[in-house]
PAZAPA-4460 file (N, C-alpha, C; in steps of 0.05 Angstrom, whole numbers, plus 32768, in hexadecimal, padded with zeros to 4 digits):
% residues 120
    n_x    n_y    n_z   ca_x   ca_y   ca_z    c_x    c_y    c_z   seq   type   mol
   7F30   7F96   7857   7F28   7F8F   7870   7F1B   7FA7   787E     1      M     A
   7F06   7FA1   7888   7EF7   7FB7   7895   7F02   7FBB   78B1     2      A     A
   7F04   7FD4   78B9   7F0E   7FD9   78D3   7EF9   7FD2   78E8     3      A     A
   7F02   7FC2   78FC   7EEF   7FBA   7910   7EED   7FD0   7925     4      S     A
   7ED7   7FD2   7931   7ED2   7FE6   7944   7EDD   7FDD   795F     5      K     A
   7EEF   7FED   796C   7EFB   7FE6   7986   7EE9   7FEE   799C     6      V     A
   7EE4   7FDB   79AE   7ED3   7FE1   79C5   7EE5   7FE6   79DD     7      K     A
   7EE3   7FFE   79E8   7EF4   8005   79FF   7EE7   7FFC   7A19     8      Q     A
   7EF8   7FF2   7A2B   7EEE   7FEB   7A46   7EE7   8005   7A54     9      D     A
   7ED0   8005   7A60   7EC7   801C   7A6F   7EBF   8013   7A8B    10      M     A
   7EC0   8026   7A9E   7EB7   801F   7AB9   7E99   8019   7AB9    11      P     A
   7E91   8009   7ACD   7E74   8004   7ACF   7E65   801D   7AD5    12      P     A
   7E4C   801D   7AD0   7E3C   8035   7AD6   7E3E   803C   7AF4    13      P     A
   7E43   8053   7AFA   7E45   805C   7B17   7E62   805A   7B21    14      G     A
   7E74   804F   7B12   7E91   804D   7B19   7E97   8034   7B29    15      G     A
   7EB1   8031   7B2D   7EBB   801B   7B3D   7EB7   8021   7B5B    16      Y     A
   7EB6   800C   7B6C   7EB4   8010   7B89   7ECF   8019   7B94    17      G     A
   7ECF   8021   7BAE   7EE8   802A   7BBA   7EFC   8013   7BBC    18      P     A
   7F16   801B   7BB9   7F2B   8007   7BBA   7F35   8005   7BD7    19      V     A
   7F35   7FED   7BE2   7F3E   7FE9   7BFE   7F5D   7FE7   7BFD    20      D     A
   7F69   7FFD   7C06   7F87   7FFF   7C04   7F94   7FFE   7C20    21      Y     A
   7F84   7FFF   7C36   7F8F   7FFF   7C51   7F97   7FE3   7C59    22      K     A
   7FAD   7FE1   7C69   7FB6   7FC7   7C73   7FA3   7FBF   7C8A    23      R     A
   7F99   7FA7   7C88   7F87   7F9D   7C9C   7F95   7F86   7CAB    24      N     A
   7FA9   7F8D   7CBC   7FB7   7F78   7CCB   7FAA   7F74   7CE6    25      L     A
   7FAA   7F5C   7CEF   7F9F   7F57   7D0A   7FB1   7F63   7D1F    26      P     A
   7FA6   7F6B   7D36   7FB5   7F77   7D4C   7FC5   7F61   7D5A    27      K     A
   7FDF   7F66   7D5D   7FF0   7F52   7D69   7FFE   7F5E   7D81    28      R     A
   8002   7F4E   7D96   8012   7F56   7DAD   8003   7F68   7DC0    29      G     A
   8013   7F72   7DD3   8007   7F83   7DE8   8006   7FA0   7DDF    30      L     A
   7FF5   7FAF   7DEB   7FF3   7FCC   7DE4   800B   7FDB   7DF1    31      S     A
   800F   7FF3   7DE8   8025   8003   7DF3   8022   8009   7E10    32      G     A
   8009   800E   7E19   8005   8013   7E36   800B   7FFB   7E47    33      Y     A
   8003   7FE3   7E3D   8009   7FCB   7E4D   8027   7FC5   7E4E    34      S     A
   8035   7FCA   7E38   8052   7FC6   7E38   8060   7FDA   7E4A    35      M     A
   8056   7FF3   7E4B   8061   8007   7E5D   805C   7FFF   7E7A    36      F     A
   8044   7FF5   7E80   803D   7FED   7E9B   804F   7FD5   7EA4    37      A     A
   8053   7FC3   7E92   8064   7FAC   7E99   8081   7FB5   7E9D    38      I     A
   808B   7FC7   7E8D   80A6   7FD2   7E91   80A9   7FE0   7EAC    39      G     A
   8095   7FF1   7EB3   8096   7FFE   7ECD   8095   7FEA   7EE3    40      I     A
   8084   7FD6   7EE0   8082   7FC1   7EF5   809C   7FB2   7EF9    41      G     A
   80AA   7FAC   7EE3   80C4   7F9E   7EE5   80D9   7FAF   7EF2    42      L     A
   80D9   7FC9   7EEB   80EC   7FDB   7EF7   80E7   7FDE   7F16    43      M     A
   80CE   7FE0   7F1E   80C8   7FE2   7F3A   80D0   7FC8   7F49    44      L     A
   80CA   7FB1   7F3D   80D2   7F98   7F49   80F1   7F96   7F4C    45      Y     A
   80FF   7F9F   7F37   811C   7F9E   7F39   8127   7FB1   7F4F    46      G     A
   811B   7FC8   7F52   8123   7FDA   7F67   811D   7FCE   7F82    47      Q     A
   8107   7FC1   7F85   8100   7FB3   7F9E   8115   7F9E   7FA5    48      Y     A
   811D   7F8E   7F91   8130   7F79   7F96   814C   7F84   7F9D    49      R     A
   8154   7F9A   7F90   816D   7FA7   7F97   816C   7FB2   7FB3    50      I     A
   8156   7FBF   7FBA   8152   7FCA   7FD5   8154   7FB4   7FEA    51      F     A
   8146   7F9E   7FE5   8146   7F88   7FF8   8162   7F7C   7FFA    52      K     A
   8170   7F78   7FE4   818B   7F6D   7FE4   819E   7F7F   7FF3    53      W     A
   819C   7F99   7FF0   81AE   7FAB   7FFE   81AA   7FAA   801C    54      N     A
   8191   7FA7   8024   818C   7FA4   8041   8196   7F8A   804C    55      R     A
   8193   7F74   803D   819E   7F5A   8046   81BC   7F5B   8048    56      E     A
   81C8   7F68   8034   81E5   7F6A   8033   81EF   7F7B   804B    57      R     A
   81E1   7F90   8053   81EA   7FA0   806A   81E8   7F8F   8083    58      S     A
   81D4   7F7E   8086   81D1   7F6D   809D   81E9   7F59   809E    59      V     A
   81EF   7F4D   8087   8205   7F3A   8086   821F   7F48   808C    60      L     A
   8223   7F60   8083   823B   7F6F   8089   823D   7F74   80A7    61      Q     A
   8227   7F7B   80B4   8227   7F7F   80D0   822E   7F65   80DF    62      Q     A
   8224   7F4F   80D6   822A   7F35   80E3   8248   7F2F   80E0    63      V     A
   8253   7F35   80C8   8270   7F30   80C4   8281   7F42   80D6    64      R     A
   8279   7F5C   80D9   8287   7F6E   80EC   8285   7F64   8108    65      E     A
   826E   7F59   8110   826B   7F4D   812B   827E   7F36   812F    66      N     A
   8280   7F25   811B   8292   7F0D   811D   82AF   7F16   811F    67      L     A
   82B7   7F2A   8110   82D2   7F34   8112   82D8   7F40   812E    68      E     A
   82C4   7F4F   8138   82C7   7F5A   8153   82C8   7F44   8168    69      E     A
   82B7   7F30   8165   82B7   7F19   8177   82D2   7F0B   8177    70      E     A
   82DE   7F08   815F   82F8   7EFB   815D   830E   7F0C   816C    71      A     A
   830C   7F26   816B   831F   7F37   8179   831C   7F34   8197    72      K     A
   8303   7F34   81A0   82FD   7F34   81BD   8304   7F19   81C9    73      I     A
   82FE   7F03   81BB   8301   7EE8   81C7   831A   7EDA   81BD    74      M     A
   832E   7EE8   81B3   8346   7EDB   81A8   8356   7ECD   81BE    75      K     A
   8355   7ED6   81D7   8364   7EC9   81EC   8356   7EB3   81FB    76      D     A
   833D   7EAE   81F4   832D   7E99   8201   8332   7E7E   81F3    77      V     A
   833D   7E6A   8201   8342   7E51   81F4   8328   7E42   81EE    78      P     A
   8326   7E36   81D6   830F   7E26   81CE   82F8   7E36   81C3    79      G     A
   82FB   7E50   81C2   82E5   7E61   81B8   82E4   7E60   819A    80      W     A
   82CC   7E5A   818F   82C9   7E59   8172   82B8   7E71   816A    81      K     A
   82C4   7E82   8159   82B7   7E9B   8151   82A0   7E94   813E    82      V     A
   8289   7E9F   8144   8272   7E9B   8132   8264   7E81   8136    83      G     A
   826A   7E72   814A   825D   7E59   814F   8240   7E5E   8156    84      E     A
   822E   7E4F   814A   8212   7E53   814E   8209   7E4B   816A    85      S     A
   81F7   7E5A   8175   81EC   7E53   818F   81D5   7E40   818C    86      V     A
   81CC   7E3B   8173   81B7   7E29   816D   81C2   7E0E   8166    87      Y     A
   81B2   7DF9   8169   81BA   7DDE   8163   81B3   7DD6   8147    88      N     A
   81B8   7DE7   8134   81B2   7DE1   8118   81C6   7DF1   8107    89      S     A
   81C7   7DE9   80ED   81D9   7DF7   80DB   81CA   7E0B   80CA    90      N     A
   81B0   7E0E   80CF   81A0   7E21   80BF   81A6   7E3E   80C7    91      R     A
   81A2   7E50   80B4   81A6   7E6C   80B9   818F   7E77   80C9    92      W     A
   8195   7E84   80DF   8180   7E92   80EF   8185   7EB0   80EC    93      H     A
   8171   7EBE   80E3   8174   7EDB   80E0   817A   7EE8   80FB    94      T     A
   818F   7EF7   80FD   8196   7F03   8117   8182   7F18   811F    95      P     A
   817D   7F1A   8139   816C   7F2F   8143   817C   7F4A   8143    96      T     A
   816E   7F5F   8148   817B   7F79   8149   818F   7F7A   8160    97      I     A
   8188   7F6F   8176   819A   7F6E   818D   81B3   7F5E   8187    98      D     A
   81B0   7F48   8178   81C8   7F39   8170   81D9   7F48   815C    99      Q     A
   81CD   7F58   814B   81DD   7F67   8137   81ED   7F7D   8145   100      L     A
   81E3   7F8A   8159   81F0   7FA1   8165   81F8   7F9C   8182   101      Y     A
   81FD   7F83   8189   8204   7F7E   81A5   8220   7F88   81AC   102      F     A
   8231   7F8D   8198   824C   7F97   819E   824D   7FB6   819A   103      L     A
   8238   7FC2   8194   8237   7FDF   8190   822B   7FED   81A8   104      R     A
   822E   8007   81A9   8222   8015   81C0   8204   8017   81BD   105      D     A
   81F7   801F   81D3   81DA   8020   81D3   81CE   8035   81C0   106      D     A
   81DD   804A   81BB   81D3   805E   81A9   81D2   8053   818C   107      V     A
   81E6   8044   8184   81E6   8037   816A   81CF   8023   8168   108      D     A
   81CA   8014   817D   81B4   8000   817D   819A   800E   817A   109      L     A
   8195   8024   8189   817C   8032   8187   8178   803F   816C   110      A     A
   818E   8049   8160   818C   8056   8146   8185   8042   8130   111      R     A
   8190   802B   8131   818D   8017   811C   8176   8003   8121   112      N     A
   816A   8005   8138   8154   7FF2   813E   813D   7FF4   812B   113      K     A
   8134   800C   8126   811D   8010   8114   8125   800B   80F6   114      L     A
   813E   8010   80EF   8147   800D   80D4   8147   7FEF   80CC   115      N     A
   814F   7FDE   80DE   8152   7FC2   80D8   813A   7FB1   80DE   116      H     A
   8127   7FBC   80EC   8110   7FAB   80F5   80FF   7FA1   80DE   117      I     A
   80FE   7FAF   80C8   80EC   7FA8   80B2   80F9   7F95   809E   118      F     A
   8113   7F92   809E   811F   7F81   808A   812F   7F6A   8095   119      H     A
   8130   7F67   80AF   813F   7F50   80BA   812C   7F38   80BB   120      V     A
***
């Protein structure tokens, strides 16, 4: 048997083209800057809500102190109902600054007038 001639595979003339080995994935989701901006925005909104709630809570605490003081002052008056609304409705009416500090001295009223004017 005659030995057959083996033909070896060779590259084409000029060589093979470049191999594309990089991952070509589509861009998904938000960029890092936009996620950072959204995070900062959420934190600022949360701080605003906490600030607002603390101010509302201080007003309600002042109203409760006023009702306790009214109960002490009017305890001997027959038929007096503490905290009875002067309005003919059951809706909440935000108290004015004068109503919040009517049992305090004038110095306390003047000191707190500007503090409460923006959130009442």
